[in-house]
NULUM-673335 format. One line per 8 residues: number of its first residue (from 0); their letters; for each residue x, y, z of C-alpha. Coordinates in Angstrom, 3 decimals. Each point is the difference from the previous one (the first is absolute). Layout:
# residues N
NUM = a = X/Y/Z; ...
//
This chain:
# residues 505
0 = xxxxxxxx = -126.695/-33.407/70.208; -1.804/-2.698/2.038; -3.750/-0.017/0.572; 0.403/1.068/3.614; 2.268/2.921/-0.932; -2.359/1.030/-2.813; -2.956/-0.024/2.384; 1.920/2.086/2.550
8 = xxxxxxxx = 0.935/2.535/-2.693; -3.609/0.309/-1.127; -1.087/0.577/3.588; 2.667/2.678/0.438; -0.986/1.713/-3.270; -3.656/0.001/1.035; 0.885/1.442/3.428; 1.986/2.801/-1.664
16 = xxxxxxxx = -2.845/0.819/-2.372; -2.461/-0.079/2.919; 2.116/2.509/1.890; 0.332/2.288/-3.023; -3.770/-0.141/-0.607; -0.794/1.476/3.408; -1.497/3.520/-0.234; 2.595/2.772/-0.042
24 = xxxxxxxx = 3.088/-2.259/-0.070; 0.974/1.014/-3.531; -0.478/3.713/0.780; 3.528/-0.102/1.404; 1.803/3.325/0.422; 3.279/-0.845/-1.754; 1.617/3.107/1.458; -0.576/-1.197/3.559
32 = xxxxxxxx = 3.016/-2.159/0.868; -1.635/-1.422/3.122; -3.163/-1.007/-1.886; 2.043/-1.580/-2.808; 2.079/-1.918/2.568; -3.108/-1.365/1.746; -1.450/-1.020/-3.373; 3.223/-1.805/-0.913
40 = xxxxxxxx = 0.238/-1.735/3.378; -3.508/-1.389/-0.459; 0.784/-1.383/-3.470; 3.352/-1.434/1.149; -1.729/-1.744/2.903; -2.719/-1.501/-2.197; 2.545/-1.315/-2.512; 2.342/-1.131/2.790
48 = xxxxxxxx = 3.059/1.553/-1.608; 2.968/1.787/1.615; -0.643/3.619/0.910; 0.727/2.153/-3.060; -0.570/3.741/-0.145; -0.172/2.891/-2.431; -1.822/0.845/-3.181; 1.630/-2.792/-2.031
56 = xxxxxxxx = -1.371/-2.570/2.431; -3.457/1.588/-0.216; 0.177/0.009/-3.812; 0.825/-3.719/0.019; -3.023/-0.769/2.189; -2.256/2.084/-2.226; 1.178/-1.638/-3.236; -0.767/-3.463/1.387
64 = xxxxxxxx = -3.386/1.149/1.310; -0.940/1.673/-3.310; 0.766/-3.220/-1.863; -2.196/-1.978/2.392; -2.843/2.537/-0.200; 0.187/0.033/-3.794; -0.104/-3.786/-0.239; -2.956/-0.176/2.387
72 = xxxxxxxx = -1.711/3.017/-1.645; -0.405/1.729/3.361; -1.575/3.439/0.396; 2.984/1.283/1.999; 2.322/-0.104/-3.053; -0.523/3.720/-0.925; 0.729/1.012/3.610; 3.164/-2.120/0.016
80 = xxxxxxxx = 1.118/1.583/-3.282; -0.675/3.454/1.404; 2.053/-0.712/3.142; 2.812/-1.423/-2.137; 0.018/3.146/-2.145; 0.190/2.220/3.102; 2.940/-2.027/1.272; 1.736/0.179/-3.399
88 = xxxxxxxx = -0.565/3.755/-0.185; 1.463/0.458/3.471; 3.004/-2.121/-0.992; 0.515/2.083/-3.158; -0.157/3.205/1.991; 2.375/-1.436/2.622; 3.061/-0.111/-2.262; 3.246/0.891/1.729
96 = xxxxxxxx = 1.810/3.103/-1.242; 3.722/0.178/-0.736; 0.514/1.570/3.423; -2.046/-2.775/1.629; 2.259/-2.600/-1.627; 3.197/1.770/1.045; -1.329/0.278/3.539; -0.914/-3.703/0.135
104 = xxxxxxxx = 3.427/-1.125/-1.220; 1.670/2.268/2.546; -2.199/-1.059/2.932; 0.538/-3.706/-0.746; 3.782/0.535/-0.009; 0.285/-1.162/-3.624; 2.014/3.048/-0.990; 3.317/-0.766/1.669
112 = xxxxxxxx = 2.348/2.100/-2.143; 3.206/-1.368/1.468; -0.013/-3.810/0.093; 3.407/-1.234/1.047; 2.279/-2.802/-1.135; 1.164/-2.728/2.351; 3.481/1.526/-0.247; -1.401/3.332/1.252
120 = xxxxxxxx = -1.715/-1.675/2.934; 3.022/-2.103/0.965; 2.131/3.148/-0.172; -2.212/1.615/2.605; -2.076/2.105/-2.410; -3.632/-1.140/0.335; -2.858/2.204/-1.126; 0.127/1.871/3.316
128 = xxxxxxxx = 3.004/-0.741/2.248; -1.564/2.106/2.772; -3.017/-2.325/0.258; 0.000/-2.637/2.767; 1.849/-3.186/-0.956; -2.365/-2.779/-0.989; -2.562/2.251/-1.697; -1.010/0.333/-3.639
136 = xxxxxxxx = 2.298/2.954/-0.626; 2.942/-1.532/1.844; -0.314/-3.818/0.045; 2.174/-2.143/2.218; 2.830/-1.685/-1.957; 0.933/-3.553/0.969; 2.649/-2.198/-1.603; -1.191/-3.602/0.153
144 = xxxxxxxx = 1.134/-3.097/-1.863; -2.277/-2.725/-1.265; 0.275/-3.568/1.225; -1.156/-2.002/-3.003; 0.177/-3.223/2.031; -2.396/1.318/2.645; -3.703/-0.653/0.241; -2.624/-2.731/-0.111
152 = xxxxxxxx = -1.216/-1.810/-3.144; -2.374/1.800/-2.353; -3.639/-0.048/1.155; 0.987/-0.001/3.654; -2.425/2.061/2.087; 1.673/3.085/1.484; -1.031/1.578/3.299; 0.933/2.976/2.166
160 = xxxxxxxx = -0.482/-2.000/3.202; -0.348/-3.639/1.075; -3.771/0.225/0.436; -0.768/-3.488/-1.389; 1.732/-2.331/2.439; -0.505/-3.171/-2.047; 0.738/1.401/-3.473; 3.280/0.112/-1.899
168 = xxxxxxxx = -0.195/3.742/-0.652; 3.340/1.736/-0.563; 0.174/2.831/2.542; 1.712/3.129/-1.345; 1.100/1.969/3.048; 3.125/1.557/1.482; 0.867/-3.250/1.772; 0.307/-1.623/-3.438
176 = xxxxxxxx = 2.324/2.773/-1.166; -2.519/2.197/-1.803; 0.174/3.803/-0.128; -3.483/1.355/0.760; -0.933/3.206/-1.838; -2.661/1.731/2.111; -3.052/1.564/-1.609; 1.435/3.544/0.221
184 = xxxxxxxx = 3.520/-0.720/-1.251; 1.307/0.732/-3.523; 3.034/-2.145/-0.845; 2.274/-0.787/-2.943; 1.880/-3.297/0.264; 3.032/-0.372/-2.239; 2.928/-2.313/-0.580; 3.304/0.747/-1.679
192 = xxxxxxxx = 3.204/-1.515/-1.291; 3.334/1.776/0.049; 1.209/1.773/-3.105; -1.198/2.665/-2.384; -3.373/1.420/1.028; -2.983/-1.117/-2.062; -3.680/-0.308/0.898; -2.241/-2.868/-1.106
200 = xxxxxxxx = -3.422/-1.206/1.051; -1.369/-3.563/-0.018; -0.098/-2.147/-3.097; -0.296/2.937/-2.393; 3.712/-0.649/-0.349; 1.498/-3.281/-1.168; 2.897/-0.163/2.443; -0.832/0.348/3.650
208 = xxxxxxxx = 3.336/-0.819/1.615; 2.473/2.036/-2.043; 2.647/1.891/1.947; -0.487/3.681/0.662; -3.798/-0.090/0.205; -2.455/1.481/2.493; -3.281/-1.892/0.125; -3.218/1.619/1.169
216 = xxxxxxxx = -1.503/-3.107/1.572; -3.179/1.349/1.622; -1.543/3.464/0.273; -2.794/0.933/2.410; -1.370/3.561/-0.083; -2.811/1.169/2.296; -2.620/2.751/-0.357; 0.507/0.449/-3.737
224 = xxxxxxxx = -3.378/1.805/-0.249; 0.762/2.164/3.014; -0.314/-0.671/3.695; -2.720/-2.508/0.832; -3.224/1.635/1.132; 0.321/3.113/-2.149; -3.039/0.666/-2.236; 1.843/-0.642/-3.267
232 = xxxxxxxx = 1.714/-3.193/1.158; -3.227/-1.367/1.458; -2.045/0.875/-3.097; 2.388/-1.561/-2.550; 0.354/-3.180/2.073; -3.787/-0.278/0.249; -0.266/0.501/-3.775; 2.561/-2.768/-0.566
240 = xxxxxxxx = -1.916/-2.279/2.357; -3.234/0.584/-1.947; 1.743/-0.844/-3.278; 1.542/-3.163/1.473; -3.302/-1.026/1.631; -1.742/0.275/-3.369; 2.790/-1.852/-1.817; 0.133/-2.985/2.368
248 = xxxxxxxx = -3.806/-0.208/-0.056; -0.178/-0.109/-3.815; 3.167/-1.797/-1.119; 1.566/-3.434/0.171; 2.056/-0.928/3.040; 3.312/-1.266/-1.419; 1.127/-1.411/3.367; -3.144/-1.816/1.202
256 = xxxxxxxx = 1.938/-2.326/2.340; 1.495/2.878/2.016; -1.674/2.109/2.670; -1.626/3.125/-1.414; -0.354/0.958/-3.656; 2.444/0.883/-2.778; -1.147/1.261/-3.413; 2.231/0.525/-3.025
264 = xxxxxxxx = -0.114/3.121/-2.175; 1.526/0.895/-3.342; 1.956/-2.580/-1.993; 0.799/-3.615/0.814; 1.738/-2.952/-1.604; -2.846/-2.484/-0.163; 0.044/-3.574/1.332; 3.268/-1.815/0.621
272 = xxxxxxxx = -0.409/-2.280/-3.009; -0.855/2.762/-2.491; 1.956/3.227/0.451; -1.732/2.960/-1.634; 0.352/3.721/0.621; -3.517/1.105/0.791; -2.297/2.309/1.882; -1.417/-1.804/3.013
280 = xxxxxxxx = -3.683/-0.918/-0.324; -0.721/0.441/3.685; -3.716/0.807/0.433; -2.122/-2.725/1.568; -3.224/2.018/0.213; -2.270/0.634/-2.951; 0.388/3.780/-0.210; -1.004/2.298/-2.844
288 = xxxxxxxx = 2.787/1.421/-2.150; -0.290/3.529/1.395; 0.387/-1.217/3.583; 3.054/-2.049/-0.975; 1.557/3.016/-1.720; -0.717/2.266/2.994; 1.442/-2.502/2.459; 3.059/-0.578/-2.210
296 = xxxxxxxx = 0.645/3.756/-0.116; 0.079/0.053/3.799; 2.339/-3.013/0.044; 2.395/1.653/-2.460; -0.107/3.204/2.047; 0.811/-1.870/3.230; 2.904/-1.929/-1.533; 1.344/3.131/-1.697
304 = xxxxxxxx = -0.153/1.995/3.250; 1.919/-2.872/1.620; 2.654/0.351/-2.723; 0.038/3.794/0.369; 0.553/-0.430/3.739; 2.884/-2.378/-0.681; 1.580/2.465/-2.454; -0.373/2.845/2.488
312 = xxxxxxxx = 1.616/-1.759/2.958; 2.110/-2.997/-0.982; 3.670/0.619/-0.818; 0.504/1.057/-3.617; 2.272/-2.976/-0.676; -2.978/-2.318/0.379; -2.733/1.820/-1.917; 2.366/1.081/-2.790
320 = xxxxxxxx = 1.215/-3.575/-0.453; -3.579/-1.293/-0.147; -1.000/2.651/-2.548; 3.095/-0.658/-2.121; -0.674/-3.754/-0.005; -3.642/0.498/-0.989; 0.920/2.474/-2.754; 2.897/-2.030/-1.401
328 = xxxxxxxx = -2.212/-3.049/-0.350; -3.095/1.832/-1.208; -2.303/-1.224/2.767; -3.336/1.869/-0.079; -1.469/1.869/2.974; -2.843/-1.515/1.967; -3.281/-0.509/-1.841; -3.127/-2.158/0.268
336 = xxxxxxxx = -2.338/-1.679/-2.445; -2.252/3.079/0.294; 2.626/2.773/0.195; 2.724/-0.169/-2.676; 3.670/0.675/0.647; 1.113/3.613/-0.115; 0.570/2.972/2.265; -2.242/1.625/2.544
344 = xxxxxxxx = -2.374/-0.903/2.792; -3.161/1.337/1.624; -1.061/0.091/3.634; -3.255/1.020/1.676; 1.145/1.414/3.335; -1.866/2.120/2.508; -2.852/0.721/-2.455; 2.384/1.251/-2.695
352 = xxxxxxxx = 1.001/-1.772/-3.200; 3.765/0.219/-0.541; 1.346/-0.727/-3.468; 3.751/-0.352/-0.623; -0.002/-0.792/-3.745; 3.757/0.019/-0.608; 1.212/-1.578/3.244; 2.265/-3.028/-0.422
360 = xxxxxxxx = -1.826/-3.137/1.083; 1.385/-2.784/2.180; 1.866/-3.081/-1.302; -2.164/-2.751/-1.513; -0.456/-2.482/2.886; -1.689/0.698/3.349; -1.989/-1.599/2.815; -2.443/1.089/2.698
368 = xxxxxxxx = -0.249/-1.968/3.232; -2.510/0.119/2.837; 0.646/-1.776/3.306; 2.640/-2.089/-1.737; 2.581/-2.211/1.689; 2.542/-2.007/-1.992; 2.485/-2.693/0.881; 3.642/0.434/-0.899
376 = xxxxxxxx = -0.394/0.763/-3.697; 1.218/2.299/-2.733; -2.553/2.610/-1.045; 0.138/3.777/-0.557; 2.738/2.619/-0.143; -1.540/3.339/1.025; -2.886/0.009/2.460; -2.107/2.768/1.566
384 = xxxxxxxx = -2.056/-0.541/3.151; -3.111/2.201/-0.139; -1.950/-1.342/2.953; 0.325/-2.172/3.087; -2.380/-1.051/2.741; 0.683/-2.313/2.950; -2.785/-1.769/1.874; 0.615/-1.041/3.618
392 = xxxxxxxx = 0.449/-3.733/0.684; -2.984/-2.037/1.191; -0.504/-0.087/3.735; 0.761/-3.702/0.476; 3.662/-0.819/0.593; 0.211/-3.297/-1.900; -2.302/-0.399/-2.976; 0.036/-3.759/-0.387
400 = xxxxxxxx = 0.904/-3.142/1.944; 3.449/-1.440/-0.467; -1.289/-3.199/-1.618; -2.568/-0.722/-2.639; -1.125/-2.797/-2.272; 0.591/0.678/-3.663; -2.542/-0.727/-2.710; 2.195/-2.734/-1.484
408 = xxxxxxxx = 0.333/-1.649/3.402; -3.748/0.081/0.438; -0.580/-1.617/-3.377; 2.670/-2.638/0.679; -1.124/-0.700/3.543; 3.363/1.110/1.424; 0.354/1.072/3.569; 0.140/3.768/0.573
416 = xxxxxxxx = 3.267/1.582/1.063; 1.416/2.247/-2.740; 1.249/3.337/1.314; -2.232/2.838/-1.182; 2.230/2.567/-1.701; -2.843/2.549/0.039; 0.078/0.362/3.793; 0.470/3.689/0.677
424 = xxxxxxxx = 1.325/1.744/3.096; -1.571/3.428/-0.501; 1.890/1.444/2.944; 3.165/-0.265/-2.117; -1.328/1.829/-3.050; 2.309/2.898/-0.994; -1.152/3.206/1.688; -0.222/1.920/-3.295
432 = xxxxxxxx = -1.347/-2.847/-2.107; 1.655/-2.204/-2.592; 0.016/0.064/-3.791; 3.474/1.538/0.089; 2.570/-0.093/-2.808; 2.944/-2.399/0.357; 3.220/0.049/-2.024; 1.202/-3.441/0.987
440 = xxxxxxxx = 3.593/-0.116/-1.220; 0.624/3.586/1.150; -1.593/-0.972/3.343; -2.210/3.114/0.243; -3.639/0.370/1.104; -1.812/3.213/-0.985; -3.089/0.940/1.982; -2.766/1.049/-2.368
448 = xxxxxxxx = -1.591/3.452/0.161; -2.114/2.111/-2.346; 2.022/2.371/-2.141; 3.034/-2.314/-0.167; 1.945/-0.502/-3.245; 2.106/-3.152/-0.365; 2.600/-0.874/-2.616; 1.445/-3.481/0.298
456 = xxxxxxxx = 1.512/-2.922/-1.846; -2.702/-2.525/-0.971; 2.615/-2.621/-0.819; 1.261/-0.151/3.584; -2.872/-1.751/1.751; -2.312/2.726/1.337; -3.057/-1.060/1.938; -2.694/1.117/2.444
464 = xxxxxxxx = -0.623/-0.965/3.593; -3.327/-1.439/1.151; -2.687/2.672/0.160; -1.009/-0.337/3.671; -2.893/2.428/-0.380; 1.673/2.356/-2.489; -1.321/1.067/-3.408; 2.245/1.823/-2.474
472 = xxxxxxxx = -0.895/1.746/-3.247; 2.932/-0.154/-2.426; 0.681/1.144/-3.565; 3.059/-1.645/-1.556; 1.957/0.464/-3.228; 1.891/-3.080/-1.105; 2.701/-0.964/-2.473; -0.472/-3.693/-0.764
480 = xxxxxxxx = 2.639/-1.578/-2.201; -2.527/-2.348/-1.645; -2.124/2.977/-1.114; 3.097/1.691/-1.412; 0.876/-3.208/-1.880; -3.558/-0.346/-1.304; 0.161/3.577/-1.297; 3.281/-0.751/-1.797
488 = xxxxxxxx = -1.561/-3.096/-1.527; -3.046/1.990/-1.102; 2.228/2.550/-1.708; 1.703/-2.749/-2.014; -3.238/-1.800/-0.822; 0.718/-3.026/2.190; -2.793/0.876/2.421; -3.258/1.814/-0.590
496 = xxxxxxxx = -0.925/3.487/1.208; -3.595/-0.343/1.139; -2.362/-0.043/2.971; 0.282/-2.839/2.479; -1.525/-1.512/3.097; 2.585/1.033/2.580; 3.294/-1.192/1.361; -0.308/-2.748/2.607
504 = x = 3.724/-0.487/0.679
//
């Protein structure tokens, strides 16, 4: 940490301790949700961190403050310890019952007892054939073939509209032949060859173009936590957002050159020149071990709920094939350096502590993204949108002049005249914001919305359009071939099984 950063941290710590030393502040009524929320908002503002809520967030603040007070030998330490004990006691008393857990699973729509196969759906037997077409219970079915020759080079910027008149953005709209999936539409895209009926999905199979195969190319399911705006759907999405906010604030950004933030969770394969199967060492902040363990428990819970959502709603062909592949090859479930592999997860939700000790955890590799936009690339496999906001465009129509002088021209004494590719015509921003999913070779754009579950082929050039005021919160489960190979190598002793610094592929 640089001198300037160290000085800023000391100032922040002193401001926090000054606030806590004010008369009556530590006499907080932990049973008063409004008072606890105001207390948390004050601490979040002082530390300039994303808004995080709940007793776990308060416990984290208190642990840091107790360490500071102890080191400085401050008189408020006993009061801090007393407040921490009251919070811990409340948390212990707020343990969810078996009925509470059953109710939560039911309300979050994680208890779908009749997931269907692709064959069922294609035969006209969705979960509820009486539901409107294009909804979660009766998704629209579209046969669509890939054009593997279509699309711009990798790292081309994608856009929903031509809002940068002097840039070489690749516009993905209906005029270019794209199918646009609106933010309320559930769709399954498939392709098939003639012959005996068989269902396959992505590269989990070794032969994509065999005769007699139906391919689930892209699946988009809306409102997987229930209709948007309902109390349960809103609450779980807000919980996810808090977990992602904390993760991107504390962990390494593995895509620093892209817009937004992406953090890796679980296992990775190490640097390109030294493949090792390892648990990602992702923290960038100097946190105490208890805070790391608490935050990792929330991360594992979020990724596992994402996997549970996928198992509840995706066609059985897909989730069964994934589970079989993981089991056949002995891949472990998700874990962190602070939480070992195994079953079970815990979640603090609506002032109750839910413990699911035997629940099957998610696969070993996952990512969280915040406000992220990627070029044409090849990341992810199953993705869950848990939050989206769209800011209106700035009031000016054109953000920059058409010409500018570059830094290199200035240094070289060249005459100005290079076209400025950052010029922005805000009047042409997409009405519902950007940051939308693009399957390039399938020629499909999917408008993002909270509560949307995606399953797609990461080997077929997916990407994201320019944000244009949009911010998405996403949890993704991935199936990288290099991680699978590193695991195989570790099992044979060729590569090591240890903790590593993160995968920067």
